[in-house]
N, C-alpha and C positions, 0 to 999 in steps of 0.2 A: 427492724434493729438495729439503735447506737453503735456509732462508735467504739464506745466504751465495752459493749456486751458482746460485739465482735472481739474487738482485744484480745478479754476475756476468752472465749469460747477459745481464739488458738492457743492462747499457753495454757489455757486446760488441755485441751487434747494433743499435744505436744508433749508435756509433760506427765499425761497419763501414761502416756508411751512409755517413756524413759525408765517410772515408776511399777510398771511391768515388767519389763526388762530387768531391769534391777530385783524384783522381788520374784521373779522366776527362779531364779539360782537357789538349787538345793544343797546347800550349805549341810543341812547334814548329811546325804546323800554321799556329798564329795568329801567329807571331813572321815568320812564311814571309809570309806575307799582308798585315801589316802595313807588312813591307820592301819590297813590291813584287813579289815571288817568283813569285808566282800558287799554285796547289797544290803542296803539298812532294807527298802522292800521287800528283804523276802523274811522275812520274819516278825514277828510280833503283831500289829494289827495292818504295815506292811506298808505305813507312813512314811514323812519325811522329815518328822518335825523332832523336838527335842524330845518329849515322852515315849520317843520310839526307841530313840536313838539311848539312850538310859537302860535298853532294853536290852545293850550289847554289853555291860556291866561298865561302862566307859562311862564315869563319870563325870571325868574334865569330857570326856566332847559333846557331853547332852550339853555343859554351860554352855561351851563356843555357842554349838547350837542357835541356844537360845537368844544369847546373845545377839549374836550375828541376821539373826530371824529378824531380833528384834529392830537391831538397826538398819537393817531395808531400810521399812518402815520409815523411822526417823533420818532417817539423808534424804529418801525421796522426800517427803517431808519441807524436811529445809533447801535442800535444792530447788524446790519448786518454787516455792517461798523465798529464796535467798535474790534466785535469777527471775523473779517477776517483778522485785523491790528495786531491783539494780539494773531490768531493761523500763520500766517505766519513768523510771527518774529520767534516764539515761541516751537512751538506743531509740524510743519509740515516740515520737513527734506529734502525742493526739492531739496534743490544742484544747483541750480540755482538762475541766477539773473530774479528778478519779481519786476516788475515794481507798487512796493506796493500800492500806491495812488490810481492808476487808479482802480484796482484790488476792493480793499473796497470800491471802490466810484461806483462800476457796483454791485458788490453785495450787500451793502445799498440802492441804487436804485430800485435793484430787490425788494427785501425786504418790503418796501416800495410802488413798485406799486400792489404788490401783496396784500398789506393792502388794499390799496384800492381797488382792484377788490374783496376781504372778504367783506369790508363793501358792493358794490352795489352788488353783491350776496353772499349771505351770507350761508355757509351750514344749520344753526339752523333754518333757517327760508324758508326753502324752494327755498333758493338762487333768494328769493325779497327783496332787499336792498335798504338801501340810492341812492343816485343821485350821490354823489364821491367826492363838491366841498368841503363841509372843511376835507377831507381827502386828496383832490391832492392841498391844500396847505400846508398844515400842510408838506408835503414832500419835497414841494418845498422850503417853510421854513427853515428847517430840512439840504437839500443837498445843496439849488442853496440861499442864504436869500438871495440876490439881486434880483432874479427871484421871490421871495414869495413876498419882498411888494411892486415890481412892478402891480403883479398881484393885491398887495392888494389896490392897489394906483389905479390902472385903473375898480376896480372894485364900490371903490367909487364914481369915475369922472362920466363912465358911468349912475348908479345907483342913482345921485345927477340930473344928467339929462334926463335921463328917467323914473323913479319911477321904472322898472323895476330891480328886483332878477335877475332873471332868465337873463333875456338879458346881467346886466352888469357881471355876471357868465358866457357866452359865451365868450363875448367879451374878458373879463379878462385867459378867455382858451385860446383859438386862438393862444393869442399874443403869447401863453407864451413859445411856443419851439423858436419864433425870438429872445424874451430875453434872453435866453440860446443860442442860436448861438450866438448873440449880446457879450456878457459874456464868451465867450470860454471856454462853460463846456463841447466840445464834441461830438462827434457825436451820443455814446451812448444814451448821457445824452437828446438828440434834440429828436431822433427816439423814445427812448422810452415814453418820454412824451409827442409827436405826439400822438402815439398810443393808450396813457391814454385821449387825446383830443378828439378823433375820441367816445369814450366809454363814452365821458362826452356829444358829442353834441347827440349820441347814446339814451343816460340815454334823454336827456332833446328833442324828436319827440313832445312830445306831446306838453312841451310848445313855441317849435320854429313854431309850427300849431295853435296857440293860440299870441300869439306877429306874425303874419305875416296876421291873420285874424282880431286883434285889439280884441281880449277882453281876454289876461292877462293882471291876477290882477296888478294894482301897489300896488307899496309902499305908505302907510299910507289913502288906500282906509277903510272907516267901520271903520274907528280910530282905524287901528291895528298901531306898531308901524313895524320899520322899520325891514325890516325880516334880515334874517343871510344870509351872502354868499350861493347863490346856489338857487336849487327849490324844495329838496324835501320835 
């Protein structure tokens, strides 16, 4: 193993831990408890994401949860990316050429991916968290903004056509690695994103069953507002 590879592994390990701990912060649970609405896990799907927060009737809290959950991965990415560039340029006397952009991008993606994992499996909540779509969007917007915008556009189109938040999220997610490939962000980004998409599908397995059975709730039913992306 070369010294650049060892340095990258160490940086990825450090920021993976940082990303996981940041991602594990259950903003939906915290916000609803602060608002006096009790434990969000006791209603609806039992998840801590924005869609379930919306079931409390508080659109403001649902929006805040959506933004904060997305921000977890975005912040993790930028901290990992920025810290790697700073450390390699100023404090790690490697003595050899390093592909700084690719190294920083890889570390940032690892940090953001582990923020996603932390959101889905938070250590503070016995590893039962949300379904990760908002956090996934945050990672895409921070690391590959064109892909993030295409994800959001795909979600809006599918949601408008079929009125199912979960279906829109799944279609947008499965197209994300293709978008990444088309924008030439490299095999690491494609591979890492593909792994997260597989996890998103696994976390939405109950939604997929209801979609196939024709029983998945639709946006606007029972006079509810359009749900945020995902099925948390």
